[in-house]
N, C-alpha and C positions, 0 to 999 in steps of 0.2 A: 679381728672383728668376728669372723666366722666362728672361731673357737669360743669366744665369749658368749655368742648367741647360743651355741650348742650347750655350753655349760649352764646358761640361764634356763634353757628348756628342760635340761635334765633335773635341775634343782626344783623347778616348778612341778615336774612330773612326780618327783620324790615327795614333795610337799602334799600333792593331791592324794598320793597313795597313803601316806601317814594319816592325813585328815580322814580319809575314808575308813581306815582301820579304827581310828579313835571313835568314829561315829557308829561303828558296827557293833552288833551284839557279839558276845563271846560265851561259849559254854564252859562252865566249871561243874564237874560232878565229883561227889565224894560219898563213900570211900571208893577207891579204885578197884577193890576186889572184895569178894564175898565168899564165905565158906559155909556150906550146909552139910549136915550129917543126919542120916536116918538109918533105920534098919529095914531090910527087905520085908515087904508085906506088913510093915508097921505103919504108924501114923506119919503124916507129912510133918517136916520140921517147921519150926516157928518162922514166920515171915520176917524179913529184914527191910530196911529203908535206904533207898538211894536218894541223895539230895542233889537237886539241880539248881544252879544259880546263874543268872546273867551277870558275868563279871565285866561286860563291856557296857555299851550305851544303847539307847533305843529299846525296842521290844524284842525279846527272844521268844519266838514261837516254835516250841520244840515238840518232837514226837519221840516216843520211846518204844523199842521193840527188842525181841530176843531172837537168837538163831537156833533155839531148841524148843521143842513142844512142851517139855517139862517145866520150863521157866515162864512164869506169868508176871507181867508188869501192869500195875494199875495205880493211877490212870496211865493211858498211853499217849497223852498229849496235854499241852498246857502252854502257858506263856508267863514270862517273867520280865519285869523292868528293874529287877534288882533284889526282889524278895526271894526267899528260899522256897522252892517247890519240892514236895515229897512224893516219891514213887514207891509203892509197896512191891517188893519182890517176893513172890510166893513160888513154892516148888510142889509139883504133883508127882509123887513116885509111883502112882498106881500102874501096875504091870511091868515095872522096871526091875531088872536083875541087879544083884549085888555088883559093885564095881565102882569105878570113879568116872565122873562125867565133868566136862567143861563146856560152858556156854558163855556168850557175850551178851551183856545188856548194852544196847546201842542207842545213843541219844543224838538225834540229828536236828538241825534247824536251818532252814533256808536263809542265806544272808549272813550267817554267823561266820566269823573269820577262822574258826577252828573246827568246823563240822566235818565228820561226826566225831564224837567221843565215846569211848567204850570202857566198861567195867568188866572184869573177869569174874565169872561165877563158877565156883567149884562145888560139886555135889558128890559126897562119898556115901554110898549105900552099903552098909555092913551086911554080911550074911546073917541068917537067923541065928539066934543064940545057940551056941554049941557047935556051930559050923564055921567058925572064924578061920581065915587063912593064916598060915605060918608067916611070920615076918622075920627076915634075916637081917642082922646088923651089918651095915655097909663095911665095917672094919673086920668082920669075921671072914677073912679070905678063904680059909680052909673049908668052911661050910659052903660058901658060895661056889667054890670049885667042885664040890661034891654034887652040885645040882646043875652043872653045865648042860644046856639043851632043854631045860625045864622052864616053865613060866613061874616066876616067883615075885614076891614083894620084898623090896630091900629098903631099909630105913637108915637114915643118917643125916649129918649136917654137911651141906656143900661148903667146903672151906676155901676152894679156889676155883676159878672158871677161866676159860680161854676160848676165844673165837679165832680159829686158825684161817683167817681170810685168804692168806697167800697159799695155803695148801690146795692140792688138786680138787678134793671133794668138799673143801671149806667146812670142816667139822667144828661144832661147838662142844667143848668138853666141860662137864660138871664133875669136879673131883671131890672126893670125900676124905682125902688124907693129903697132907703136905709134908714131905714130897709125895707126888702121886704114883711114882713107880712102884709096882707090885701090889697096888690096891685097887679096889672097885671104883669104876667111873661110869657115868652115863654120858652118851654122846648123841648129838643131833647132826645128821648130814646136811650139807648145804641146800640140797633140793627140797628139804622140809623146813628150812629155817623161817620162811615167810609166815607160815601158819603158827609157828611158835612165837614169833614176834607179835603177831596179831593177838594171840591168846595171853601172852605175858609181856606187856610193854614195859620199858622200851625195847628190851630184848631178854632172852632167857638167862644169859649169863649174869645180867644185873639183877633180874627179878628173883633168882633163887640163891644168890650169893649170901652166905651166912644164915641160911634158913634150914630148918629141919624138914626134910621131905621124905615122902615115900615114892618109890619108883617101881613100876610093874612091867615085866616083860620077860622075854627069853634071855637067860643068862648065857652069854658067849664068853670066850676066853681069847685074850690077845697075848701073843708070845713076844715078849721083849727080851732081847739078848744083851747081856752086859758081862764083859770079861768071860765069855764063853759059858755063862750061866744064864739059863732061861728064867725070866721073871713072868710067871703066869698071872695075868691080870684079868679078873672077872669084869665084865661090862654088860650093860644093857643098852641097846640102840633104841632111841625114842623116835617112833614114826608118827605119833599122834599126841597132842597135848594132854589127852586123858590119861596118859601113862605116868604122869608125874603130878604130885600135889603137895602143898605145904601142910605139915602136921601142926595142929593147934596145940 
């Protein structure tokens, strides 16, 4: 009898939870990522649009913000009972140096079952014309090894990825050749993984797989031994999300 009573209470509680979720608003935003390109000391890039939708029930009273001064969202609040709300994303590059920047557009709503939701915003500012940085092909191992210890930009397609959760430092590997031995790779150590997950949901190994990317950082070399032969593998360690971006 006691077991039946407990089971009944559990089912009642589950029903209440489901009912509450069905009656609650839910945030849907699209697209999930944006890419802006500009030239240093040039004009601001054209604005883009973030769509916000209440995919639940009731009223979604949302607010929108960014975590970077250069990214402006307008309007920054609104409400939806199912219609599509548009937010304009604008970029102000005044005073910014050439390089790659990453920010988040954050949409929050009290009472929503999935608050907050974020969109990744990438900004690439090119150097003034005639001062472009050299870009090295990720498969050009010889050239990469010639620049060990230097900050360089490497471009290629991420063909395999792996999160080594059981390893001591829990690295995430982004490989540009399959098999990966002897070729360039980018890696993220576990103590930096959280900020890369936030910037590139659901995780960097999924976000960048099969994408053409550019990676910027110091070129290191990893010595892998096979049959008494050393395979010198160039690599860049990613410490910040701004070091990697998808090439359009």
